[in-house]
N, C-alpha and C positions, 0 to 999 in steps of 0.2 A: 366737664372737669370735676364737678361735685361728686358724681357717681364713681368716677375713676379714682378719686382721692379716697373715698370710703372703702372701695374694693381693695386699694393698695394697703390701707390700714388693716383690713381683714387678712390679707395675704401675709403681712408682717406678723400679725398675731399668731397665725398658723405656723409661720416659720419659727417663732419663739417656742411654741409648744413642741415642734419637731426637734429643735435643738435641745430642749430639755429632755426629750425622750432619748435622743442619741447620747447625751451626756450620762443619763441614768443607766443606760445599758453598758456604757464603758465603766462606770463605777462598779456595777454589779458583777463585772467579770473579775474583779480583784478578789484575792483570797481572803477569807474571813479569819484565818489563823487556826489555832489549836481547837480541840473539841470543847475545852473549858471556855475559851473566848466565845465560841458559837453559842454555848449554853447561856452565858451571861447576857449576850446580845439578844437572844431569844426571849429571856425573861423581861428585859427592858421593852422589847417590841410588843410582847403580849400585854404588859401593863399599860402601855401607851394606847394600844388598840382598844382595850377594855374601857379605858377612861373616855376616849373620844366617842365610842359607841354610846355610852351612857350620857355624855354631855349632849350629843346631837339629838338624842331622844327627848331630852328636856327642852332644848332649843326648838325642836319641831313643834312642840305644843305652843310655845310663844309665837312662832311664825304663823301657825295655823289660826290662832285667835286674831292676830293683827291682820292677816290676809282677809279673813271674813269681815272685819271692821272696814277695811279699805274697799272691799268689793261692795259692801252695802252702801258706802258713801258714793262709789262710782255709779251704782245702779240708780241712786237718787239724784244723780247729776252733780254732786259736789266735787267729783274727781274725774279725770280722764279714765276711761275704761281700761286702758293699758297699765295704769299705775299699779294696781295690786300685783299684776304678773311681773312687771319690772322689779318690784320690791322683792318678789320671790327669787328671781334669777340673780339679783345682786347678792342676796344672802347665801344662795346655794353655791355660787362661784367663789365667794369669800371663804366659806367653809371648806370647799374643795381645794382651794389654794393651800390652806393650812394642812389639810389631810394629806395631800400629796407630798408636801414638804416634810411632814413628820414620817411618812413611810420611807422616803429615801434617807432621811437622817438616821432612823433606827436600823436601816439596812447597811449603813456605811460606817457606823461607829467602830465595830470590830475590825472592819477593813482598814480604817484609818490607823488604828492601834497596830495592826499587823504590818502596815506599810512603814510605820515608824520604827519597826524592828530593823529595817534595812537602811532607811535614810529619812532625814527631816523633810527633804523636798518631796519624797514620795507621800508622806503623811499630809503635807500641805496640799498637794495636788488632789488627793482623794477627798479631803475635807472640803476644799474649795469647790471642786466639781460637784459634790453633793449639794453644797449651798447654792451653786449655780442653777441646779435643777429647780429649787424653789423660787429663786429669783426670776427665772424665765417663765416658770408656770404662772407666777403672779402677774407679770406684765402681759403674758400671752392671753390668759383667761380674761384679764381686765379689758384689753383692747378687743378681744373676741366678743365679749358681752356688749360693749359699746357699739362696735361696728355692725353687728347683727341687728341690734335693736334699731339703729338708725336706718339701715337698709329696709327692715320690715315696715317701720312707720312711714318712711318716705316713699318707698317704691312698691310695697305690697298693699298696705292699708291706705296709701295715697293721702296721707295728712299733708296738706299744702302749707299749713302754718308752722313755721319754725318754733313759735312759742309753745305750741302743743307738743311738738317733738322733744324739745329740750326740757320741757316741764316733766314729761313722762320719764325721760332719761335720768333726771335728777333723783327719781325715786329709787333706782337701784343703788344710789348712794346711801339711801336710808336702810335698805336691806343689807348692804355690805357693812355699814357701820354697826347695825344691830348685831349681826353675826360676829363681827370683830370684837365688840364689847364683851359678849359672852365668852369668846375664845380667850381674849386677853385677861379678863378678870378671873374666869374659872381656871384657866391654865396657870395664871400668875399666882393664884392662891395655892394651887396644888404644888407647884415647884418650890415656892418659898416656904411653905409649911414643912415640906420634906427637908429642904435645905437647912432651915433653922433647927429642926429637930435633930438632924444628923450632926450638925456642927456643935450645938450647945452640949448635947450629951456625949457625943463621940469625941470631939476634939478637946473641949474644955473640961468636962467632968471625968471622962474615962481616959483621956490622954492618948487616944489611939489616932493613927494617921487618917487623913481624908481618904474616903473611898475604901476604907478597910472592910474586908468582907465580913468581919465580925459585927459590924454595925447593922442593926435590923432595918434602918432607914436608907441604906445605901442604894438599893434598887429603886425605891420610891424617888430618891433624889435624882437619879439618872433618868427615870421616867419623866420627872418634872421638867428636866431640861428640854425634853422633846415636846411635851404638851403645852408648855408655857412659852419657852424661848424659840420654838420652831413653829408649831401649829398656831399658837396665839399670835406670834409675830407675822406669820404669813397672811393670816386673815386681817391683821391690823394694817399692814402696808398695802394689801390689796385695796382696802377701802380708801386709804390715803391717795393711792394712784388713781383709782376710778373717780374719787371725789374731786381731785384737782382737774382732771380732764373734763368731766361733765359740767363743773361749775364754769370753766372757761368757755365751753360750748354755749352754755345758757346766756353768758354775757356777750358772746360774739355777735349774735344776731341783733342785739340792741345797740351795739357799739357802731357798727358799719351798716349803712343802708343800701338799698337797691340790690344789684347783683352781688356786691361784696358781702352781704350778710350771710350767704351760703358759704362763701370762701372763709369767712371769719369763723364759722362753726367747725369747718374741717381742719383748720390750722392746728388746734390742739391735738387732734387725732393723728395728724401727719407728724407732728413734732414727737409724739410718743412713739409712733411707728419707727421713725428714724433713730430714736434713742435705743430701740431694741437692737437694730443693726450695729450701732456703735458699741453697745454693751457686749455683743457677741465677739466683735473684733478685740475689744479690750481684754476679754476673759482669756484669750490665748497667750497673753503676755505675763501671766501670774506664775512665777516660778522663782526658786531661790537655791542657794548653795547649801551644802551640808555644814552643820555647826554655825549657821547664820545667827547673828545677834538679833535682839528684839527690833532694833532699828532697821536691820536688813530685811527682816520678815515684813515689817510694816512697809518698807520701801517696795517690796515685791507686790504687795496688794495695791499700794498706791499707783504703781506703774500701770496696772490695768485700769483702775478707776480714773486716773488722770488722763490717760489716753482717750478713754471713752468721752470724758468731758470736753477735751479739745476737739475731738471729731464732731460732737454734737454742736459745739460752738460755731464751727465752720459751716456745717450742713444747714443749721437753722437760718443762717444769712440767706442762702439760696432759696430756702423754703419760703421765707417772707417775701423775698424779691420776686419770685416767679408766681406766687399765689396771690399776694396782696398788692404788689407793685412798689416801685421806688418811693412813692409818696407816703407809704406807711412803713418805711424802713426803720422808723423809731421803735416799732414793735419788736424788731430783732434785738435792740439794745435792752428792752424790757426782759426778754427771754435771757439774754446774757447776764443781766443783773440777778436773775434768779439762780443761774448756774454758779456765778461767782459767790453769791451769798451762801449757797449750800456748801461750797468748798470752805469758805471762811468759818461758817458755823461748825463744820466738821473739824477744822483745825483747832479752834478754841475749845471745843468739847474735848478733843484729844489732849490739849495742853493741860486742862484742869483734871483729867481723869487718868492719864497715863503715868506710870512710874518712871518714865524717861524724863519727866519734867519736874521742876521744883515744887509745885503745889502738892502733889501726891507724896513726894519724898518728905516734905515738911510735915504732912499729915502723919506719915509713918513715925516720925520722930516724937510726935505727941503721945505715942503709945508707951513711952518710957515712964510717964507719970500716971498710967492707968487708963482704963476704958472710958472714964468720964471725959478726960481731956481729948481723947481721939474722937469721941462723939461730938463734943463741942466744936472741935476743929473741922469735922466733916460738915456739920450744919453751916458753919461760917463759910467754908469753901463753896458749898452748893449755892448759897445765897449770892456770893460774889460772882460766881460763874454765870449768872443770868445777865450781867451787864452787857458783855460783848454781843451775845446773840440778839438782845433787844435792840441795840444800836444798829446791828447789821440788818435786821428785818425792817427797822424804821427807815434806814437809808434805802433799802431795796424797794419799799413801798413808794417812797418819794421819787426815786429815780425811775422806776417802772411807770408810775403815773404820768410824770411829765414828759419823759422821752417818747412815750407812746402817743402823745398828743393830747393828753387830758388837760382840763382846766376846771376851775371852780364852777364856771358858768356851764361848761359842757364836759361833765366828768366821765361819760360812758366809755370813751376810747381808753382813757387812763385806767379805769377800773378793769377793762379787758386786759390791759397790759399787766396789771398786778396779778390777775388770774393766770396769765401765760407765764409769769415769773415763777409761780408755784409749779406749773407743768415743767418748766425748764429745770427747776430744782430736782424734780423727780424723774426727769427724762431718762437718766441712766440707772434707773432703779434695778434693772436686771442684774448688773454687776455690783451695784452698791449693796443690794440685799444679799448677794452671794457672799460678800466679805463679812456681812453681819451674821448670816445663818450658819456659816462654817464654825463659828465659835462654840455653840452648844455641841456640835458634832465632835470637835476636838476635846471638849470637856468630858463627854461620854467616853471617848477613846482613852483618856487618862484614867477614868474610873475602871474601865475594863482591864487596862494594863496593870493597875494596882490589884484588882480582885483576882486576876489570872496569874499573878506572881511573875510577870515578865521581867526582863532584865532592867536594872536601874536606869540605863541610858534611854530606854523606851519611854519611861515616865518623864525623864528629863525633856525629851523631845515633845511629848504631848503637852507637858506643862508650858513649854515655850509657845506652842500653838494656842493653848488655852489663854495664856496671859495676853497674847496679841488679840485673841477673840474678845476679851473684855474691853480692850481699847476700841476695836472696830464696832462692837455692839454699842458702846457709848456714842461713837461718832454717828452710827446709824440712827440712834435715838435723837441726836441733835438735828439730823436731816429731817426726821419725822416731825419734830417739834416745830422747826422753821416752816416746813411745808404746811403743817396743820394750821399755823397762824395765818398764812397767806390764803389757804383754801377756805378757812372759816370766814375770813373777810369777804372773799368772793361769794361764798354761800349766803352771807348776810345781805349782800347787795342783791343776790338772786331772790331772796325772800321779799325784799322791798319791791322788786320788779313783779314778783308773783302777786303781791297784794294789789299793785296798780293794774295788773292784767285782769284780775278777778273782779275788781270794783274800781274803775277809773274815777268814780265820783268820791271815793274815800279820801279824806285829807290826812295825809301822814304829817305829823308834827313831831319831829325828832329833836326839837330844841330842849336844852336843859331846863328851860322854864316849865316844861311839861312834867307834872308829877309822875305820870305813868312811866316816862322814860327814866326818871331818877330812881323810882322804886325798882324798875326792871334792872337797872344797873347794879343795885345792891343785891338783888336776888341772884342775878347771873354771877356776880363776883363771889358770892358765897358758895355756889354750886360745886366748883372744883374742890373746895375744902371739905364739904360734906361728903363728896364722892371719895376723896382720898382717905378721909377718916373711916368710912365704911369698909373700904378695901383693905386698909392697914389693919383695922380691927379684925377683919375676916381672916387675914393671915395669922394674926396673933391667936385667935380662937382655934383655928385648925392646927397651928403649931403646938399648942398645949396638949392636944390629944396625941400627937406624934411623940412629944417629949415623954409623956407618961408611958406610952407603949414601949419606947426604946428602953427607958429605965426599968420597966417591968421585966423585959426580956433579959437585960443584963443581970438582974438580980435573981431571976427564977429559972433560967435555962442553964442547967448544970454543964460546965465545961465550955461555955460559949467564949468567955474571955481567954481561955487557954487554946482556942482553936480546935477543940475536940467535938464541938457540936455546931450545927448550922442554925442561924437565926430564922425567925418566921418573917421573911420578906413580904409575903403576900398580905399580911395583916396591916402593915404600914401603907402599902399601896391602896388597899381598900379603904382605910381610914382617910387618906388624903383625897380619894375620889369622892367619898360621901360628903366630906366637909366642904370641899371646893364647890361641888354642885349645889349644895344647900346655901352656901354663903354668897354665891354669885348672883342670886336672884334679886335681892333687895336693891343693890346699886343700879342694876339694869332697869328695873321697874321705875325707880325714881327718875332716872335719866329720860325715860320715855314719857312719863307723866308731867315732868316739870315744864316743858314749853307749852303743852296743851293747857295746863292749869294756869300758867302765867298769862296766856292769851285770853282765856275766859275771864280772868280777873281784871287784867289791865288793857286788853285789846292789842292790836298790832304794834302800836307805839311802844307799849311795855315789853313786847316780845323782842323788838329791835334792841331796846336797852338791855334786856337780859342777855341776848347774844353778844353784845359788845362787852358787857361785864365779864361773862364767862370766858370769852376769847382772851382778854388781857390777863386776868388772874390765872386762867388755865395754862396759858403759855409759860408764864413765869413759874408757876408751881411745878409744872412738868419738867422744866429745865432744872430747877433746884433739886428736885427729888432724884432725877436720873443721874445728874452729875455728882451729887453727894454720894449716892449709892455706888457709882462707878469708881469714885476716888477711894472710898472705904475698901472696896474689893481689891483694887490694885495696891493699896497700901499694905493690905494683908499679904498679898503675893510678893511684894517687895521685901517684906520681913522674912517670908518663907524662902526667899532667895539667898538668905544668909546674913541679912542686915539686922542690926539691933538685936542680936542674940539668936536670930533664926527660929526655926520650928521648935515648939515646946517651951520657949522662953516666956517670961511674964509679958513681954511686949507682944509676942505672938498671940497670947490669950486675950489681951486687950484688943488687938486688931481683929480677932475673930468675933468679939462682941460687936465692934463697930461694923464689920461686914454683915453680921446677922441683922442689925438694924437697917443697914443699907440695902439688903436683898429685896424686901418688899417696896422700898423706895424706888429702886431702878427697874424692877422687873414686874411689878404689879400696879401700884398706884400711878407712878410717873408716866409710863407709856399709855396707860388706859385713859388718862386725862386728855391726850391728843384725840382719841376717838370721841370722848365726851363732847368736846367743843364743836366737832363737826356733826355729830349725831343730833345735837340740839338744833342745829340749823336745818338739817334735812327733815326732821320731824316737823319743825315749824313751817317749812314750805308745804309739806304734804297736808297739814291740817290748817292751812291758811284760810281756806273757804269756811271751815267750821268756826274759826275765831272771828272772821268777818261777819258771819251770820248771827253769832251770839257771843257777846262779851258784856260783863257787868259794868265796865267803865263807861260805856256809851249811855248808860242810864242816868249818869250824873250830868 
């Protein structure tokens, strides 16, 4: 049964990739439109490809150095020999997920704009289908990596110990997280630097419309949507998906003994595999009528995601019943708790960020007294929005722990239930990510419609899709934050188990009376703030260079403002590329070194404290920044819809400033923190043997 289950997982992974290929071919058959639309799309595609090529060359150096370090540790017996290679495959597949997503996004932007010339539903179908390609590539490659490694370690290299197998598998979580951090931070800096430069100088200072072809930063802005919100997001959610599955697998063998330990390991893989099939079914139900309202558009996307969630809720019951038996049916309710929690977090995220609800409308009203009050209001809204997700995740942890059969005296099964709740939350990622990824495609389509001078109703349709994309993107970030908290908790437990496996004689003392734990808590609690500060400052530094360049071109290119001369788009793309690649290095290096340095100073007890502190503050900070940024963005769009004076009014200018502050909140720092808290855990697991062998705290 064990081998059959893993083979079934592999088959579902291949099915997801084939479905992505089929969908991509269908999208590419659509017409790109006029020659000018094709030219603009080609410029965006060329800029995005050039950026990723340079980014991956920088990342390759980092991975090469870390691979050599891991290989040396393995050769000296400090690591499993498969660990360095699992690390590499995790990073490669994470990067590949983002790359494929970006390729289809840049190929479908003009096609979406052209489809919107005929109907809103046509544009929605093209953009959603293109987003589906990335969604199913992410889950397909993730399960492919997991299932192939399990089959190799178990049946080719004949590792009998599940501890060794799951320990090696955890390592591609480290590779995936490392790649995701580079992609999210680098892409986030690029896209928000270009966005800030284009908005501040174009909209506020020059008073020209968004995506006006006279704006030198407009191509860089559209390139940024792809390298940050598509390629970065694809790598990000790949590591979330893989991390949740492998952490559940690693806890499964410890939770259930005897024959059931193998079954417990394959349950997370099978759950993810079934989620793929449910997501495929749900994707066929996403369609809408012409002239649909924001609520109807949202309902169209919800129809697909909700159907997928219902199907996985039913299917997971039979999965647990037939694989683990009726005596462990409580684990099903733990999975259900994760599913319901994901839906609830998505709802509250939407409530606080969508302009269909009161909080964002109230925020838009604050623009009437200037940019200061709208910024204060956005900060307040973001802080308040953390309460509901925290309560939901807390309830999910308690429910999953106890219904799975956990107790204070015997917590293993309960912790396994919590890990499966995270897998349940991400089980329908194929379609959830499709609704998220389609937003940047719609945004690009709107830019192309503006630059190509298409009919006003085309831009009206793309704006409707774009506004919906902001809401679904915020909802997707809510899902990512919730799953990150649960996965980080599971990885923290995996770290404790790894320490016990490596040195059973070591006495873990996680009491608050232990100063190492207390100091670790403070260090961990501070890390997300340091990380956010570095990434926000990086966006500010990069944006300054774009602002200066756009101002220079406006002042020195004769006839630019009159539309008689073309701006130098390439210089802005090049500036964003250089600045983002330079600025992304420091936050990533600090993240990699922090758990190792903490372990050497404070020992394993201090590392656990650090992981706990980073998980709590990181979850809160990520929610705050993502939701505040989403609310600022939609408040601006609410005003642009004709409220509070509409475009060009003083309220609109104040909202643009708020949105400019919110951009790096929601698209750079906020989502990157989710990666941070998981990467800290996986690095701690990989270097646990080093920390056990040498740490200064043991000298006292």
